[in-house]
C-alpha positions in Angstrom: 25.9 130.2 230.4 28.4 128.0 228.1 27.1 124.8 226.6 29.4 122.1 224.8 29.2 120.1 222.1 30.7 117.7 219.3 32.2 115.1 221.4 32.3 111.7 221.0 33.9 108.3 220.5 36.5 108.0 217.7 39.2 105.6 216.8 42.6 106.9 217.1 43.7 109.3 214.3 40.6 110.8 213.7 39.1 114.2 214.4 36.6 115.9 216.2 35.3 119.4 216.7 34.0 120.6 219.9 31.7 124.0 219.9 31.2 125.8 223.0 28.2 127.9 222.4 27.7 131.6 225.0 25.0 133.1 225.9 24.3 135.6 228.4 27.4 137.6 228.3 29.1 139.8 225.6 31.2 137.0 224.1 33.6 139.3 222.3 35.1 140.4 225.3 36.1 137.4 226.7 39.4 134.8 226.3 38.0 131.6 225.7 39.6 128.0 226.8 39.2 124.5 226.7 40.1 122.6 230.0 39.9 118.6 229.9 40.1 115.9 232.6 40.3 112.3 232.1 39.6 109.7 234.9 41.2 110.0 238.0 43.8 113.0 237.0 43.8 116.8 237.5 41.9 118.9 235.5 43.9 120.1 232.3 44.2 123.6 230.4 44.2 122.6 226.8 44.3 125.7 225.1 43.3 129.6 225.2 42.3 132.3 222.7 42.0 135.2 224.1 39.4 138.0 223.2 42.4 139.1 220.6 42.9 136.1 219.2 46.2 135.4 220.7 46.0 131.7 221.1 48.0 128.9 223.7 47.9 125.6 223.7 49.1 122.7 226.2 52.5 121.3 224.7 51.2 117.7 224.1 48.5 119.1 221.8 50.4 121.3 219.7 50.0 120.8 216.0 46.9 118.5 216.4 44.4 120.7 218.2 43.3 124.0 216.8 41.1 126.7 218.9 39.4 129.5 217.6 36.4 131.8 217.8 33.2 133.0 216.1 32.4 136.6 217.6 29.1 136.8 215.1 28.0 133.5 216.4 29.4 133.4 220.4 31.0 130.4 219.7 33.9 128.8 220.5 35.6 126.2 218.9 38.4 123.0 219.8 39.0 121.1 216.4 40.8 118.0 217.6 42.9 115.6 214.9 45.1 112.8 215.0 43.9 111.8 218.2 45.4 109.5 220.4 43.9 107.6 222.9 45.5 109.8 226.1 43.4 112.6 225.3 40.5 110.4 225.9 38.4 112.9 228.8 35.8 115.5 229.4 36.3 118.8 227.7 35.0 121.7 228.9 34.9 125.3 227.9 35.6 128.3 230.2 35.2 132.0 229.8 37.0 134.9 231.5 37.3 138.7 231.1 40.8 139.2 231.4 44.4 137.3 232.2 44.6 137.7 235.5 41.1 137.0 236.3 39.5 133.6 237.0 37.9 131.4 234.8 34.1 132.4 236.1 32.2 130.6 233.2 31.9 127.0 232.7 30.1 124.4 230.6 29.0 121.2 231.2 31.1 119.2 229.4 31.4 116.8 226.5 33.0 113.2 226.6 35.6 112.8 224.2 36.8 108.7 224.1 39.5 107.8 221.5 39.6 103.8 221.2 43.0 102.3 220.0 
C-alpha cells in the first residue's frame, strides 16, 4: 500500500514536499516514481528513483523538483520548488520491482494546486 501526503494550495514560486509512505512491501527493493495528472490531460511521469538511487526527471521539472527516498522510513519524497500554475495536478506515487516491470503499486493521489 502506498499513501501520499503533503499536497495543498500554494502560490506560484512556492514549495511543497510530498511524501509517499509504503507498507506491505520490501520498500528498499522497489523503484519509486511520482506521476501527475492535470484535469483533461493524460497521466505524466514526473520523476523516478531506482532501488539503487538512480534518478530520472521529466524535462519540465528538472532543476525544480527533487525525488528522494528514505529506506529506513519506507518513504519516498518529492520536493517541489519554484512551482508554476502548470504544475497543478493530482500527484501519485508508484512502485515497481524492476525497470522492465509494470508500476504495480499506486497511491490514491494528493492534490497540488498552484495559484498565479
